[in-house]
N, CA, C and O atoms as a MOPAC input file, in Angstrom:
PM7 MOZYME 1SCF
protein

 N      0.85700 1    -1.18100 1     0.00000 1
 C      0.00000 1     0.00000 1     0.00000 1
 C      0.89400 1     1.23200 1     0.00000 1
 O      1.84800 1     1.31000 1     0.77400 1
 N      0.59900 1     2.16200 1    -0.83700 1
 C      1.40000 1     3.38400 1    -0.91900 1
 C      0.49000 1     4.57900 1    -0.75600 1
 O     -0.51200 1     4.71100 1    -1.45900 1
 N      0.83700 1     5.44200 1     0.16800 1
 C      0.02500 1     6.64700 1     0.33800 1
 C      0.77200 1     7.82300 1    -0.26100 1
 O      1.99900 1     7.81300 1    -0.36300 1
 N      0.02400 1     8.82500 1    -0.65200 1
 C      0.64500 1    10.06700 1    -1.06600 1
 C      1.17500 1    10.75200 1     0.18300 1
 O      0.78900 1    10.39700 1     1.29700 1
 N      2.04200 1    11.71200 1     0.01000 1
 C      2.72600 1    12.32400 1     1.14700 1
 C      1.75600 1    12.86600 1     2.18800 1
 O      1.98200 1    12.66400 1     3.38200 1
 N      0.69600 1    13.54000 1     1.78900 1
 C     -0.17200 1    14.19300 1     2.75700 1
 C     -1.32400 1    13.30200 1     3.23000 1
 O     -2.07500 1    13.70800 1     4.11700 1
 N     -1.48300 1    12.10800 1     2.67000 1
 C     -2.59100 1    11.24700 1     3.04200 1
 C     -2.24100 1    10.38300 1     4.24400 1
 O     -1.11100 1     9.91400 1     4.38000 1
 N     -3.23000 1    10.17800 1     5.11700 1
 C     -3.04900 1     9.21900 1     6.19200 1
 C     -3.10200 1     7.81300 1     5.61700 1
 O     -3.72900 1     7.57600 1     4.58500 1
 N     -2.44600 1     6.89600 1     6.28500 1
 C     -2.39700 1     5.50200 1     5.86000 1
 C     -3.34400 1     4.72700 1     6.76800 1
 O     -3.18800 1     4.75500 1     7.98900 1
 N     -4.31500 1     4.04200 1     6.19300 1
 C     -5.26900 1     3.25300 1     6.97500 1
 C     -4.97600 1     1.78000 1     6.76000 1
 O     -4.82500 1     1.31400 1     5.63100 1
 N     -4.89700 1     1.05100 1     7.88400 1
 C     -4.52300 1    -0.35700 1     7.82300 1
 C     -5.36700 1    -1.14800 1     8.81500 1
 O     -5.28700 1    -0.89300 1    10.01700 1
 N     -6.18400 1    -2.11300 1     8.34400 1
 C     -6.91400 1    -2.96600 1     9.27700 1
 C     -5.93300 1    -3.79300 1    10.10600 1
 O     -4.90600 1    -4.23200 1     9.58800 1
 N     -6.23300 1    -4.00700 1    11.36400 1
 C     -5.29700 1    -4.71000 1    12.25600 1
 C     -5.02900 1    -6.14800 1    11.80900 1
 O     -4.01300 1    -6.72900 1    12.19000 1
 N     -5.92400 1    -6.73000 1    11.00600 1
 C     -5.72900 1    -8.10000 1    10.52600 1
 C     -4.77800 1    -8.17400 1     9.33400 1
 O     -4.33600 1    -9.26000 1     8.96000 1
 N     -4.46700 1    -7.04600 1     8.74900 1
 C     -3.66400 1    -6.98400 1     7.53000 1
 C     -2.17700 1    -6.87500 1     7.85300 1
 O     -1.79800 1    -6.38700 1     8.91800 1
 N     -1.34200 1    -7.33300 1     6.92900 1
 C      0.10300 1    -7.13600 1     7.00100 1
 C      0.52500 1    -6.50100 1     5.67700 1
 O      0.37700 1    -7.10900 1     4.61700 1
 N      1.04900 1    -5.27800 1     5.74400 1
 C      1.38700 1    -4.54300 1     4.52700 1
 C      2.63700 1    -3.69100 1     4.73100 1
 O      2.99000 1    -3.33300 1     5.85500 1
 N      3.29500 1    -3.37600 1     3.61500 1
 C      4.39200 1    -2.42000 1     3.66000 1
 C      3.81200 1    -1.02400 1     3.85700 1
 O      2.87000 1    -0.62800 1     3.17000 1
 N      4.38100 1    -0.28900 1     4.79600 1
 C      3.99900 1     1.09600 1     5.02400 1
 C      5.14600 1     1.95900 1     4.51700 1
 O      6.30200 1     1.75200 1     4.88800 1
 N      4.81900 1     2.92900 1     3.66700 1
 C      5.81200 1     3.80700 1     3.05700 1
 C      5.75400 1     5.17400 1     3.72500 1
 O      4.68800 1     5.78100 1     3.82900 1
 N      6.91800 1     5.65700 1     4.18000 1
 C      7.01800 1     6.94700 1     4.84900 1
 C      7.95600 1     7.84100 1     4.03000 1
 O      9.11300 1     7.47500 1     3.81900 1
 N      7.48500 1     9.00200 1     3.56600 1
 C      8.36400 1     9.87400 1     2.78100 1
 C      9.48000 1    10.44500 1     3.65200 1
 O      9.25000 1    10.87600 1     4.78200 1
 N     10.68500 1    10.43700 1     3.10300 1
 C     11.85100 1    10.98400 1     3.80700 1
 C     12.28700 1    12.22200 1     3.04000 1
 O     12.97700 1    12.13500 1     2.02400 1
 N     11.87000 1    13.37800 1     3.54800 1
 C     12.15800 1    14.64200 1     2.87200 1
 C     13.38200 1    15.27000 1     3.52000 1
 O     13.38900 1    15.53200 1     4.72300 1
 N     14.41100 1    15.51000 1     2.72600 1
 C     15.68000 1    16.02700 1     3.23000 1
 C     16.06500 1    17.28800 1     2.47600 1
 O     15.34200 1    17.74500 1     1.59100 1
 N     17.19600 1    17.83300 1     2.83200 1
 C     17.72200 1    19.01500 1     2.15400 1
 C     17.96900 1    18.71400 1     0.68700 1
 O     18.27400 1    17.58300 1     0.31000 1
 N     17.83400 1    19.73100 1    -0.11900 1
 C     18.05900 1    19.59800 1    -1.55600 1
 C     19.46500 1    19.08800 1    -1.83400 1
 O     20.44000 1    19.54800 1    -1.23900 1
 N     19.55100 1    18.12900 1    -2.75000 1
 C     20.84500 1    17.61100 1    -3.14900 1
 C     21.37300 1    16.48800 1    -2.28400 1
 O     22.42500 1    15.92300 1    -2.58700 1
 N     20.67000 1    16.14800 1    -1.21100 1
 C     21.11100 1    15.07000 1    -0.32300 1
 C     20.35900 1    13.80400 1    -0.68500 1
 O     19.13000 1    13.80300 1    -0.74700 1
 N     21.09600 1    12.72100 1    -0.92600 1
 C     20.48200 1    11.43100 1    -1.23600 1
 C     20.48900 1    10.56900 1     0.02100 1
 O     21.51200 1     9.95600 1     0.32700 1
 N     19.38900 1    10.50200 1     0.75600 1
 C     19.37600 1     9.73200 1     1.99500 1
 C     19.45100 1     8.22700 1     1.77900 1
 O     19.78400 1     7.48400 1     2.70200 1
 N     19.14100 1     7.76600 1     0.55100 1
 C     19.10700 1     6.32300 1     0.30200 1
 C     20.48800 1     5.68000 1     0.36900 1
 O     20.60300 1     4.45400 1     0.34300 1
 N     21.52800 1     6.49100 1     0.45300 1
 C     22.88500 1     5.95900 1     0.58700 1
 C     23.18900 1     5.52700 1     2.02500 1
 O     24.25400 1     4.97000 1     2.29200 1
 N     22.25300 1     5.78400 1     2.95400 1
 C     22.48100 1     5.53200 1     4.38600 1
 C     21.39500 1     4.62000 1     4.96400 1
 O     20.29900 1     4.52000 1     4.41100 1
 N     21.70700 1     3.96100 1     6.07400 1
 C     20.68100 1     3.14400 1     6.73700 1
 C     19.53100 1     4.01100 1     7.23800 1
 O     19.72700 1     5.15600 1     7.64600 1
 N     18.32200 1     3.43800 1     7.19800 1
 C     17.13000 1     4.14300 1     7.65400 1
 C     16.35700 1     3.26800 1     8.63500 1
 O     16.35200 1     2.04100 1     8.53100 1
 N     15.70800 1     3.92600 1     9.58600 1
 C     14.87600 1     3.23300 1    10.56800 1
 C     13.55100 1     3.97500 1    10.68900 1
 O     13.46000 1     5.17000 1    10.40600 1
 N     12.51400 1     3.23200 1    11.12200 1
 C     11.18900 1     3.79700 1    11.32900 1
 C     10.73700 1     3.46500 1    12.74400 1
 O     11.01500 1     2.38300 1    13.26300 1
 N     10.02900 1     4.42100 1    13.36500 1
 C      9.40700 1     4.21300 1    14.67200 1
 C      8.00300 1     4.80400 1    14.61500 1
 O      7.67900 1     5.58200 1    13.71800 1
 N      7.18000 1     4.42500 1    15.58100 1
 C      5.81900 1     4.95400 1    15.66900 1
 C      5.53500 1     5.38000 1    17.10300 1
 O      5.88200 1     4.66900 1    18.04600 1
 N      4.90200 1     6.54700 1    17.26900 1
 C      4.42200 1     6.99400 1    18.57800 1
 C      2.93800 1     7.29300 1    18.43000 1
 O      2.47900 1     7.63600 1    17.34100 1
 N      2.19200 1     7.16600 1    19.50600 1
 C      0.77500 1     7.49500 1    19.44400 1
 C      0.60900 1     8.96400 1    19.10000 1
 O      1.31000 1     9.81800 1    19.64300 1
 N     -0.31400 1     9.25800 1    18.20200 1
 C     -0.55000 1    10.63900 1    17.78900 1
 C     -0.97900 1    11.46800 1    18.99000 1
 O     -1.81600 1    11.03900 1    19.78500 1
 N     -0.40600 1    12.64400 1    19.11600 1
 C     -0.71000 1    13.51800 1    20.23300 1
 C      0.22800 1    13.32800 1    21.41000 1
 O      0.22400 1    14.12900 1    22.34400 1
 N      1.02800 1    12.27800 1    21.37400 1
 C      1.98600 1    12.02400 1    22.44800 1
 C      3.15500 1    12.99100 1    22.32400 1
 O      3.53000 1    13.38600 1    21.22100 1
 N      3.72700 1    13.36800 1    23.45800 1
 C      4.91800 1    14.22000 1    23.43200 1
 C      6.18500 1    13.36000 1    23.42100 1
 O      7.29600 1    13.88600 1    23.37000 1
 N      6.01300 1    12.05400 1    23.46800 1
 C      7.16500 1    11.14900 1    23.45400 1
 C      7.89100 1    11.22000 1    22.11900 1
 O      7.28500 1    11.42400 1    21.06700 1
 N      9.17600 1    11.05000 1    22.19100 1
 C      9.99700 1    10.93100 1    20.99100 1
 C     10.17700 1     9.44200 1    20.70300 1
 O     10.05500 1     8.62100 1    21.61200 1
 N     10.46400 1     9.08400 1    19.45300 1
 C     10.57700 1     7.66100 1    19.12500 1
 C     11.79400 1     7.01700 1    19.78800 1
 O     12.89400 1     7.56800 1    19.76100 1
 N     11.58200 1     5.85400 1    20.37600 1
 C     12.69400 1     5.11900 1    20.98100 1
 C     12.79100 1     3.70700 1    20.42900 1
 O     13.86400 1     3.10500 1    20.46300 1
 N     11.70000 1     3.17400 1    19.92600 1
 C     11.66900 1     1.79700 1    19.42900 1
 C     11.82000 1     1.81900 1    17.90600 1
 O     10.84700 1     1.65800 1    17.16900 1
 N     13.05900 1     2.02100 1    17.45300 1
 C     13.33900 1     2.13800 1    16.02200 1
 C     13.50900 1     0.75400 1    15.38800 1
 O     14.08000 1    -0.15500 1    15.98800 1
 N     12.99600 1     0.61800 1    14.15600 1
 C     13.04800 1    -0.64900 1    13.43300 1
 C     13.75000 1    -0.43500 1    12.09700 1
 O     13.47000 1     0.53100 1    11.38800 1
 N     14.66000 1    -1.33700 1    11.75900 1
 C     15.36900 1    -1.24000 1    10.48400 1
 C     14.36200 1    -1.26700 1     9.33800 1
 O     13.46700 1    -2.11200 1     9.30300 1
 N     14.51700 1    -0.34700 1     8.41800 1
 C     13.61600 1    -0.22800 1     7.27600 1
 C     14.42900 1    -0.32500 1     5.98800 1
 O     15.65900 1    -0.36800 1     6.01700 1
 N     13.73300 1    -0.35900 1     4.87400 1
 C     14.36800 1    -0.41300 1     3.55700 1
 C     13.96300 1     0.83900 1     2.77800 1
 O     13.04800 1     1.56100 1     3.17300 1
 N     14.65100 1     1.08100 1     1.67500 1
 C     14.39500 1     2.24200 1     0.83600 1
 C     13.60900 1     1.87200 1    -0.41000 1
 O     13.71300 1     0.75500 1    -0.91500 1
 N     12.82800 1     2.81500 1    -0.89700 1
 C     12.20000 1     2.75700 1    -2.20800 1
 C     12.13500 1     4.19500 1    -2.70400 1
 O     11.93000 1     5.11000 1    -1.90700 1
 N     12.30300 1     4.40900 1    -3.99300 1
 C     12.20600 1     5.74800 1    -4.56900 1
 C     11.09300 1     5.71600 1    -5.60900 1
 O     11.13800 1     4.94300 1    -6.56600 1
 N     10.09800 1     6.56800 1    -5.40200 1
 C      8.95700 1     6.63900 1    -6.30300 1
 C      8.75100 1     8.08900 1    -6.71200 1
 O      8.63200 1     8.97200 1    -5.86300 1
 N      8.71100 1     8.32600 1    -8.00200 1
 C      8.56400 1     9.69200 1    -8.52500 1
 C      9.61700 1    10.62700 1    -7.93900 1
 O      9.31500 1    11.76900 1    -7.59200 1
 N     10.83800 1    10.14700 1    -7.83100 1
 C     11.99200 1    10.90300 1    -7.32600 1
 C     11.90000 1    11.25100 1    -5.84200 1
 O     12.69500 1    12.05500 1    -5.35500 1
 N     10.94900 1    10.66700 1    -5.11500 1
 C     10.82100 1    10.90200 1    -3.67600 1
 C     11.28500 1     9.64800 1    -2.94100 1
 O     10.77400 1     8.55900 1    -3.20400 1
 N     12.25300 1     9.78300 1    -2.01500 1
 C     12.69500 1     8.61100 1    -1.25600 1
 C     11.68900 1     8.26600 1    -0.14800 1
 O     11.22200 1     9.14200 1     0.58000 1
 N     11.37100 1     6.98600 1    -0.04000 1
 C     10.47700 1     6.48000 1     0.99400 1
 C     11.20300 1     5.41900 1     1.80400 1
 O     11.88900 1     4.56000 1     1.25000 1
 N     11.04600 1     5.48500 1     3.11700 1
 C     11.44800 1     4.37900 1     3.98100 1
 C     10.23100 1     3.46800 1     4.05900 1
 O      9.10200 1     3.94600 1     4.16500 1
 N     10.45400 1     2.16100 1     4.00700 1
 C      9.32300 1     1.24300 1     4.05500 1
 C      9.55900 1     0.16100 1     5.09800 1
 O     10.68600 1    -0.27700 1     5.32800 1
 N      8.45400 1    -0.25900 1     5.72700 1
 C      8.51300 1    -1.24100 1     6.80500 1
 C      7.23900 1    -2.06600 1     6.77900 1
 O      6.14800 1    -1.53100 1     6.58300 1
 N      7.37900 1    -3.36900 1     6.97600 1
 C      6.23000 1    -4.25600 1     7.03300 1
 C      5.55900 1    -4.13100 1     8.39400 1
 O      6.19000 1    -4.32200 1     9.43300 1
 N      4.26100 1    -3.80500 1     8.37100 1
 C      3.49500 1    -3.58400 1     9.59700 1
 C      2.24000 1    -4.44800 1     9.53700 1
 O      1.59800 1    -4.56300 1     8.49300 1
 N      1.90800 1    -5.04500 1    10.65800 1
 C      0.65600 1    -5.79400 1    10.72500 1
 C      0.78300 1    -7.08200 1    11.49900 1
 O      1.74000 1    -7.30000 1    12.24200 1
 N     -0.21200 1    -7.93500 1    11.30400 1
 C     -0.37100 1    -9.15200 1    12.09500 1
 C      0.84700 1   -10.07600 1    12.05100 1
 O      1.13400 1   -10.74400 1    13.04400 1
 N      1.55800 1   -10.13400 1    10.95100 1
 C      2.70500 1   -11.04100 1    10.81200 1
 C      4.03900 1   -10.30200 1    10.76800 1
 O      5.02900 1   -10.82100 1    10.25100 1
 N      4.05600 1    -9.09900 1    11.30800 1
 C      5.27800 1    -8.27900 1    11.26500 1
 C      5.30300 1    -7.40300 1    12.51300 1
 O      5.08800 1    -7.90400 1    13.61700 1
 N      5.56200 1    -6.10600 1    12.36000 1
 C      5.50800 1    -5.18000 1    13.49100 1
 C      4.04100 1    -4.94300 1    13.84000 1
 O      3.30300 1    -4.34100 1    13.06000 1
 N      3.62200 1    -5.41500 1    15.00800 1
 C      2.21700 1    -5.31100 1    15.42500 1
 C      2.02000 1    -4.02400 1    16.22000 1
 O      2.72100 1    -3.76900 1    17.19900 1
 N      1.05400 1    -3.21800 1    15.78300 1
 C      0.68000 1    -1.99900 1    16.49100 1
 C     -0.78400 1    -2.12000 1    16.90600 1
 O     -1.60700 1    -2.63200 1    16.14600 1
 N     -1.10700 1    -1.65600 1    18.09700 1
 C     -2.48200 1    -1.68000 1    18.58800 1
 C     -3.33700 1    -0.72400 1    17.75300 1
 O     -2.81000 1     0.22700 1    17.17500 1
 N     -4.64200 1    -0.96400 1    17.68300 1
 C     -5.50000 1    -0.01000 1    16.98700 1
 C     -5.32900 1     1.40000 1    17.55700 1
 O     -5.23000 1     1.58600 1    18.77000 1
 N     -5.29700 1     2.36600 1    16.67900 1
 C     -5.11400 1     3.75400 1    17.09800 1
 C     -4.49900 1     4.57900 1    15.98700 1
 O     -4.31400 1     4.10800 1    14.86500 1
 N     -4.18700 1     5.81400 1    16.32300 1
 C     -3.58500 1     6.76800 1    15.38600 1
 C     -2.10500 1     6.90000 1    15.75400 1
 O     -1.77400 1     7.36400 1    16.84400 1
 N     -1.24100 1     6.50300 1    14.86700 1
 C      0.20100 1     6.45500 1    15.12200 1
 C      0.92700 1     7.48200 1    14.26400 1
 O      0.62300 1     7.63900 1    13.08100 1
 N      1.88400 1     8.17900 1    14.86300 1
 C      2.74200 1     9.12800 1    14.15200 1
 C      4.01800 1     8.40100 1    13.73300 1
 O      4.78000 1     7.96700 1    14.59700 1
 N      4.27100 1     8.25500 1    12.42700 1
 C      5.52600 1     7.64400 1    11.98200 1
 C      6.69800 1     8.62300 1    12.12600 1
 O      6.54000 1     9.83200 1    11.95300 1
 N      7.85800 1     8.08000 1    12.44200 1
 C      9.11300 1     8.82300 1    12.51100 1
 C     10.14800 1     8.07700 1    11.67800 1
 O     10.09700 1     6.85200 1    11.56800 1
 N     11.07300 1     8.80300 1    11.10300 1
 C     12.20000 1     8.16500 1    10.42400 1
 C     13.50000 1     8.70300 1    10.98100 1
 O     13.58200 1     9.82900 1    11.47200 1
 N     14.51700 1     7.85500 1    10.88800 1
 C     15.87800 1     8.23900 1    11.29200 1
 C     16.83500 1     7.73600 1    10.22800 1
 O     16.80700 1     6.56300 1     9.85600 1
 N     17.67500 1     8.62700 1     9.74400 1
 C     18.72800 1     8.26500 1     8.78900 1
 C     20.04800 1     8.36600 1     9.52800 1
 O     20.35000 1     9.38400 1    10.15200 1
 N     20.83200 1     7.30000 1     9.45200 1
 C     22.11900 1     7.27800 1    10.14000 1
 C     23.22400 1     7.59000 1     9.15000 1
 O     23.70700 1     6.70700 1     8.44200 1
 N     23.62200 1     8.85900 1     9.10700 1
 C     24.72500 1     9.31800 1     8.26200 1
 C     25.84900 1     9.75700 1     9.19500 1
 O     25.68200 1     9.76700 1    10.41500 1
 N     26.96600 1    10.11000 1     8.63300 1
 C     28.09000 1    10.53400 1     9.45400 1
 C     28.46200 1    11.96400 1     9.07800 1
 O     28.82300 1    12.19000 1     7.92300 1
 N     28.39900 1    12.92700 1     9.96300 1
 C     28.14200 1    12.83300 1    11.39500 1
 C     26.66700 1    13.02700 1    11.75400 1
 O     26.28600 1    12.85500 1    12.91200 1
 N     25.83000 1    13.38500 1    10.76300 1
 C     24.43600 1    13.69100 1    11.07000 1
 C     23.59300 1    12.42600 1    11.22100 1
 O     23.85500 1    11.40900 1    10.58000 1
 N     22.56600 1    12.50900 1    12.08900 1
 C     21.59900 1    11.43300 1    12.27300 1
 C     20.22200 1    12.06300 1    12.48400 1
 O     19.69400 1    12.04800 1    13.59600 1
 N     19.64000 1    12.61800 1    11.41200 1
 C     18.36300 1    13.30900 1    11.56700 1
 C     17.22700 1    12.35800 1    11.94100 1
 O     17.14900 1    11.23200 1    11.44900 1
 N     16.35200 1    12.83800 1    12.81900 1
 C     15.13100 1    12.12900 1    13.21000 1
 C     13.98700 1    13.10400 1    12.97400 1
 O     13.98600 1    14.20900 1    13.51800 1
 N     13.01700 1    12.70000 1    12.16900 1
 C     11.90300 1    13.58800 1    11.82000 1
 C     10.58600 1    12.82100 1    11.86500 1
 O     10.54400 1    11.61300 1    11.63300 1
 N      9.52200 1    13.54300 1    12.16600 1
 C      8.19600 1    12.92800 1    12.09300 1
 C      7.67400 1    13.04900 1    10.66200 1
 O      8.01200 1    13.98400 1     9.93500 1
 N      6.85500 1    12.09900 1    10.28500 1
 C      6.28000 1    12.08900 1     8.93700 1
 C      5.06900 1    13.01800 1     8.88200 1
 O      4.46700 1    13.30900 1     9.91500 1
 N      4.71000 1    13.48200 1     7.69300 1
 C      3.57300 1    14.39300 1     7.56500 1
 C      2.21600 1    13.69400 1     7.65600 1
 O      1.18300 1    14.35700 1     7.75500 1
 N      2.21000 1    12.36600 1     7.62400 1
 C      0.96700 1    11.63400 1     7.65500 1
 C      0.90100 1    10.71000 1     8.87300 1
 O      1.90700 1    10.48500 1     9.54600 1
 N     -0.29600 1    10.17800 1     9.14700 1
 C     -0.49600 1     9.25700 1    10.26500 1
 C     -0.73700 1     7.85000 1     9.74200 1
 O     -1.19600 1     7.66500 1     8.61500 1
 N     -0.42400 1     6.86700 1    10.56900 1
 C     -0.79600 1     5.48700 1    10.31600 1
 C     -1.96500 1     5.19300 1    11.24200 1
 O     -1.83500 1     5.27400 1    12.46400 1
 N     -3.10600 1     4.85000 1    10.65600 1
 C     -4.29900 1     4.59500 1    11.45300 1
 C     -4.60000 1     3.10300 1    11.38900 1
 O     -4.96000 1     2.57500 1    10.33700 1
 N     -4.44800 1     2.42600 1    12.53600 1
 C     -4.74000 1     0.99400 1    12.63600 1
 C     -6.18500 1     0.86900 1    13.10700 1
 O     -6.54800 1     1.40700 1    14.15300 1
 N     -7.01100 1     0.15900 1    12.33500 1
 C     -8.42800 1     0.00500 1    12.69700 1
 C     -8.74300 1    -1.40300 1    13.14200 1
 O     -9.88800 1    -1.70200 1    13.48100 1

């Protein structure tokens, strides 16, 4: 399942699907050359992501996406509204940013 950048991602709790998170960086920087991780926090929480999961890269329409398998047979999240976060591990920078969309588990 692929969402557009501004769309929320809806996923039934019984489903297992790849979730794509856009990784928007400074112009001219190719983040796909570095390892990427994804985390989720409950929407509205002031917590920062701590439970990071190794993710993979995909580039669609020149936009880099971090992708992670989420659902019943992968990373299980309780029903709710989740804020995705990404982290790119470069040297010396290691940016951590929240995604513009939510993952909604129903």
